[in-house]
Structure formats: C-alpha cells, structure tokens
C-alpha positions in Angstrom: 7.3 -8.1 -23.1 11.0 -8.1 -22.1 12.1 -9.0 -18.7 15.3 -8.4 -16.8 14.9 -10.5 -13.7 18.3 -11.4 -12.4 19.0 -8.4 -10.2 15.5 -8.6 -8.6 15.9 -12.4 -8.2 19.2 -11.8 -6.3 17.6 -9.1 -4.1 14.8 -11.5 -3.2 17.2 -14.2 -2.3 19.2 -11.9 -0.1 16.0 -10.8 1.7 14.5 -14.3 2.1 17.8 -15.7 3.3 18.3 -13.0 5.9 21.6 -12.0 4.4 20.4 -8.6 3.4 20.1 -7.4 7.0 23.4 -9.1 8.0 25.2 -7.4 5.1 23.8 -4.0 6.0 21.5 -3.8 3.0 18.3 -3.3 5.0 15.1 -5.4 5.1 14.3 -4.8 1.4 17.8 -5.4 0.1 19.5 -3.4 -2.7 16.2 -2.3 -4.1 17.4 1.1 -5.2 20.1 -0.6 -7.3 17.5 -2.8 -9.0 15.3 0.2 -9.9 18.3 2.3 -11.1 19.7 -0.5 -13.2 16.3 -1.1 -15.0 15.9 2.6 -15.5 19.3 2.9 -17.2 18.6 -0.1 -19.4 15.3 1.2 -20.6 16.8 4.6 -21.3 19.6 3.1 -23.4 17.7 0.3 -25.1 14.0 0.7 -25.3 13.0 4.2 -26.4 13.1 3.7 -30.2 9.9 4.6 -32.1 7.9 5.5 -29.1 5.3 8.2 -28.6 5.2 7.9 -24.8 6.8 6.1 -21.9 5.0 5.0 -18.7 7.3 4.6 -15.7 7.0 3.9 -12.0 8.3 5.8 -8.9 12.1 5.5 -8.4 12.6 3.9 -11.8 12.0 6.9 -14.1 14.5 9.7 -13.8 17.1 8.5 -16.4 14.4 7.2 -18.8 12.5 10.5 -18.6 15.7 12.5 -19.3 16.4 10.5 -22.4 12.8 10.5 -23.5 12.6 14.3 -23.2 15.5 14.7 -25.6 13.6 12.6 -28.2 10.3 14.4 -27.7 8.6 11.4 -26.1 5.8 12.0 -23.6 6.5 11.0 -20.0 3.7 9.4 -17.9 4.5 8.7 -14.3 2.9 6.4 -11.7 3.2 7.5 -8.0 1.8 4.6 -5.9 2.2 6.1 -2.5 2.0 9.6 -0.9 4.7 11.9 -2.3 7.9 11.7 -0.3 7.6 15.1 1.4 4.2 14.1 3.0 5.4 10.6 3.7 8.6 11.8 5.3 6.8 14.3 7.5 4.2 11.8 8.8 6.9 9.2 9.6 9.2 11.9 11.2 6.2 12.9 13.4 5.8 9.2 14.4 9.5 8.9 15.2 9.2 11.9 17.4 6.3 10.2 19.2 8.1 6.8 19.4 11.9 7.3 19.1 12.3 3.5 19.5 10.6 3.1 16.1 12.8 5.5 14.2 14.9 2.7 12.6 11.7 1.1 11.3 10.4 4.2 9.6 12.2 4.1 6.2 11.3 7.5 4.8 13.1 9.5 7.5 16.4 8.0 6.6 16.3 8.0 2.8 19.4 9.6 1.3 19.3 13.1 -0.2 20.1 11.8 -3.7 17.1 9.5 -3.6 14.8 12.4 -2.6 16.2 14.6 -5.3 15.7 11.8 -7.8 12.0 11.6 -6.8 11.7 15.4 -7.2 13.3 15.1 -10.6 10.9 12.4 -11.8 7.9 14.4 -10.8 9.3 17.5 -12.5 10.0 15.7 -15.8 6.6 13.9 -15.9 4.1 15.3 -18.4 1.3 13.6 -16.4 1.2 11.8 -13.0 -1.2 8.9 -12.2 -2.0 8.2 -8.6 -4.4 5.6 -7.0 -6.1 7.8 -4.4 -7.2 11.2 -3.5 -4.8 11.2 -0.6 -1.8 10.7 -2.9 -3.2 13.4 -5.2 -3.4 15.8 -2.2 0.3 15.1 -1.3 1.3 16.3 -4.8 -0.9 19.3 -4.6 0.7 20.1 -1.2 4.1 20.0 -3.0 2.9 22.6 -5.5 2.1 20.2 -8.4 -0.7 21.6 -10.7 -3.9 19.7 -10.4 -4.3 19.4 -14.2 -1.1 17.3 -14.2 -2.6 14.6 -11.9 -5.2 11.9 -12.5 -6.6 9.6 -9.9 -7.1 6.0 -11.1 -7.8 3.6 -8.3 -6.3 0.1 -8.4 -8.3 -3.0 -9.0 -9.6 -5.9 -6.8 -8.7 -9.5 -7.7 -12.3 -10.6 -7.5 -11.7 -13.7 -9.7 -9.3 -15.5 -7.2 -10.3 -13.8 -3.9 -13.8 -14.9 -3.1 -16.0 -15.3 0.0 -15.8 -18.7 1.7 -17.6 -20.0 4.8 -16.0 -19.1 8.1 -14.9 -22.3 9.8 -15.3 -21.2 13.4 -17.3 -18.9 15.6 -14.4 -17.0 17.1 -14.5 -13.2 16.5 -11.4 -12.4 14.6 -9.8 -9.1 13.5 -7.2 -9.4 10.8 -4.3 -7.3 9.6 -2.3 -8.3 6.5 0.8 -6.3 5.4 4.1 -5.2 6.7 3.7 -5.4 10.4 5.3 -2.2 11.5 4.8 1.4 12.7 4.2 2.9 9.2 1.1 0.7 9.0 -0.1 1.9 12.4 0.0 -1.6 13.9 1.1 -0.4 17.3 -2.2 1.6 17.6 -4.2 -1.5 16.7 -2.4 -3.4 19.4 -3.1 -0.7 21.9 -6.8 -0.7 21.0 -7.0 -4.5 21.1 -5.3 -4.8 24.4 -7.8 -2.5 26.0 -10.8 -4.4 24.6 -10.2 -7.7 26.4 -12.8 -9.5 24.3 -13.9 -13.0 25.1 -13.4 -15.8 22.5 -11.7 -13.3 20.1 -8.4 -13.1 18.3 -6.3 -10.4 16.6 -4.4 -12.0 13.7 -1.4 -10.3 12.2 0.1 -11.6 8.9 3.2 -10.2 7.3 6.9 -9.4 7.8 7.7 -8.0 11.2 9.2 -4.5 10.7 9.2 -3.4 14.3 12.6 -3.3 16.2 13.9 -6.7 17.1 11.8 -8.2 19.9 9.2 -5.5 20.2 6.4 -7.5 18.6 7.3 -10.6 20.6 6.7 -8.7 23.8 3.0 -8.5 22.8 2.5 -12.1 21.9 0.2 -12.8 24.9 -2.7 -11.2 23.2 -2.0 -11.5 19.5 -1.6 -14.3 16.9 1.3 -13.4 14.7 2.0 -15.2 11.4 5.0 -14.2 9.3 4.7 -13.6 5.6 2.7 -16.3 3.7 2.3 -17.1 0.0 -0.1 -14.6 -1.7 -2.2 -17.5 -3.1 -3.0 -18.7 0.5 -4.3 -15.3 1.7 -7.9 -16.0 0.7 -8.3 -18.5 3.6 -6.9 -15.9 6.1 -9.3 -13.2 4.9 -12.2 -15.6 5.1 -11.3 -16.6 8.6 -11.9 -13.0 9.8 -14.9 -11.0 10.7 -13.3 -7.6 10.1 -10.1 -6.5 8.4 -8.2 -3.6 10.1 -5.7 -1.5 8.2 -4.8 1.6 10.3 -1.9 2.8 8.1 -0.4 6.2 8.7 0.8 6.7 5.2 -0.1 4.7 2.1 -1.1 5.0 -1.5 -3.9 2.6 -1.7 -3.4 -0.6 0.2 -4.4 -3.4 -2.1 -4.9 -5.8 0.8 -8.1 -3.9 1.6 -9.6 -4.7 -1.7 -8.5 -8.3 -1.3 -10.3 -8.5 2.0 -13.4 -6.8 0.5 -13.4 -9.3 -2.4 -13.6 -12.0 0.2 -16.6 -10.4 1.7 -14.8 -8.9 4.7 -15.6 -5.3 5.8 -12.7 -3.0 6.4 -11.6 -0.5 9.1 -9.1 1.8 7.6 -7.8 5.4 7.6 -8.1 8.3 5.1 -4.3 8.0 4.5 -4.9 4.4 3.2 -7.4 5.4 0.5 -10.3 5.0 2.9 -12.1 8.0 1.3 -11.9 6.3 -2.1 -12.8 2.8 -1.0 -15.1 2.9 2.0 -18.7 4.1 2.4 -18.8 4.8 6.2 -21.0 2.3 8.0 -22.0 0.4 4.8 -18.9 -1.6 3.8 -16.5 -0.5 6.6 -15.3 2.4 8.7 -12.8 5.2 8.4 -10.9 6.2 11.5 -8.3 8.9 11.9 -4.7 7.9 12.0 -3.1 7.4 15.4 -6.5 7.1 17.0 -6.5 3.9 19.1 -9.6 5.0 21.0 -11.8 5.2 17.8 -10.2 1.9 16.6 -11.3 0.4 19.9 -14.8 1.7 19.6 -15.2 0.4 16.0 -13.8 -3.1 16.9 -16.2 -3.2 19.9 -19.1 -2.4 17.7 -18.1 -5.1 15.2 -17.9 -7.6 18.0 -21.3 -6.7 19.4 -23.2 -6.5 16.0 -22.4 -9.8 14.1 -25.5 -9.6 11.9 -24.9 -6.1 10.8 -21.3 -6.9 10.2 -22.3 -9.8 8.0 -24.4 -7.4 5.9 -21.5 -5.1 5.6 -19.4 -8.0 4.3 -21.9 -8.5 1.5 -21.6 -4.8 0.7 -17.8 -5.0 0.8 -17.8 -7.7 -1.9 -20.2 -5.7 -4.0 -17.9 -2.6 -3.7 -14.9 -4.7 -4.7 -16.7 -5.9 -7.8 -16.8 -2.3 -8.9 -13.1 -1.9 -8.5 -11.9 -4.4 -11.1 -8.6 -4.4 -12.9 -10.5 -4.2 -16.2 -12.1 -1.0 -15.0 -8.6 0.3 -14.0 -7.1 -0.6 -17.3 -10.0 1.1 -19.2 -9.8 4.3 -17.2 -6.1 4.5 -17.5 -6.2 3.8 -21.2 -8.9 6.4 -21.9 -6.9 9.1 -20.0 -3.7 8.3 -21.8 -5.4 8.5 -25.2 -6.7 11.9 -24.3 -3.3 13.1 -23.2 -1.4 11.8 -26.3 -1.3 14.0 -29.4 -3.0 12.5 -32.4 -0.6 10.3 -34.3 -1.0 9.5 -38.0 
C-alpha cells in the first residue's frame, strides 16, 4: 500500500478550519484537485506490470487513458447515481426551492468535470455500482447492462452493535450531510406536522442548508453538528427509528450502520432502499419528496413500539448479511471472471 496523504490532509484542514468557504473553495474544499493529482500520479508511476486497474469516480480519467495504451483492463467504481440523473434530480429540487440552489452541488458542477465523468465511464471496461438505482442511472445514460455489476457495500457489524436505549423518549434520527440533497427539509415538514408528545427529531451532520435556514427550525429539532465516526454507535442506539429521505444517493452507508445497531430504517428507493429494506419487516421505503408518507410512517412507528422493536431485530439480522467480507468476495469473484486468464 502506498499513500499520498498531504493534499487530502490540507483539504481537510481547510474545511475543518472554515477557511475553505472563506477562500471561495466551497464546503468540501479543493477536492477536485486532490482527485486529479492522485489520478495523474497513478497514471505516471503505478501502472507497471499490471493486468488491471480499479479506480473510483472522479479519479480515473488520466489513469484509464494511460492504462488503455498499455492494454490494461479498466475497472471503475461509481458510488452514486450517474451525474446526468443526479443533476436532473437536483435541478428539479432547485426549481421547487430556489433558495436551496446554492446547496445543491450537482447543478453547478463545471462542464470539464462532467465531461471527465463521461470519459471515465466510456473508458471503463466494467463498472461496479452499489445499488440497483445507480445501475438504472447508467442504463438511462445508454450504458450496456453487461458492462455493469451491482455489488452492495458492507455493514460494519463488528463495531456497530445494539445497545440498550437509555431513555423512553421516542426519537427519530438522521445522520449525514444535513441538506436538501438528503431530503432533510421534507423530514422537517413531516415532523413539524406530527406534533408528537415526548418525542425528538435528532439531526447529526454538517449543515449544508443556506446560512441560517436550519436555525430557523430549531424549536422542534435537536441538531448536532458532525461528530467522530467512532461515537455514532451511541447516537444510533438512542433512536427508535432512523430516517434517510435522500433524493439522490448511491447507497447511504449510514443506513447499514443504523441497522447494525438494531434500528429499523425509513428510506427512499433513491438511497438503495430497494436493495436494503424489506417493506414492513426491517423498515419502510417511501417516495422521494413525500412528506405526507414520511409523516404516516413516523406516526406508525410512534404508535407501535413493540412492532418497531421486532423490526429492529430484523434490521440487525439484515445488516449481518451485508458484511464487508461478503462484499469483498462478490467483487473478487466478478473481477476474476472478467479478467482474461494469465499464465
């Protein structure tokens, strides 16, 4: 293993210090420069004596070009819906809520970056995606189905485990980037209408809404900014239900983390709900942008604590089937089939 951490370390420092936004580099800092630099370095230094290269979205174009010249097979991982689908969904949301346009990253990505994404997909011999929804976004873009394999990500079942809930308050939890792409505003709308007694909506993550928007809803939510990943277990286990109403996603690993802690999930088809959830058994799948159905499911969860507890047991069992070992084995088996026999 060879690491090249300094550019990423600098980016993280800029983001954590708040300098990134002040310098006009955005909430994620110069992330495109980090990917491009690593891509160039791999293309120049690390392609000797290889049969295949496996690269990630936004960090593959230069490497794949160099690999093709050497007859090296190119495998590509697309972790989220293809940019054409993602851009359309987020543009539709910006049309609905113009005040959120600045928070919807896909609609403002530069032309060169979109062309680079297209180039990566075109050069890839095979594309690995984590969900059927991401697969469909590629099919919609005209990519042949035989070039795509769905390999769902794994659940960290060894260090995310069920723990006793310490209070009796009904608690709905969201973990992730707290912003419009994740559909959080629809969750807030549903929760505000519910007016449940002795209940709490907990949001954990970086606030990506326009400045001050989330603060205007503080009367009926409990917001916690980003916390260390190692501490999330206690947040999951403090909840009765995990809610992830994302508009566009690839998989949403936080859902499997919650399920590993024995917490059922309310999610959307666009967040890999169809791959993860058995409706009414370990969670619920609701349409995107549907605050009314979110409200109905949350009300049911509040009114059926015993049934919800059983769903939590089923959620843990489901998470145990989505292990990282299973992911590695499925990915390895598929790559072995795709590679030509080597003496």
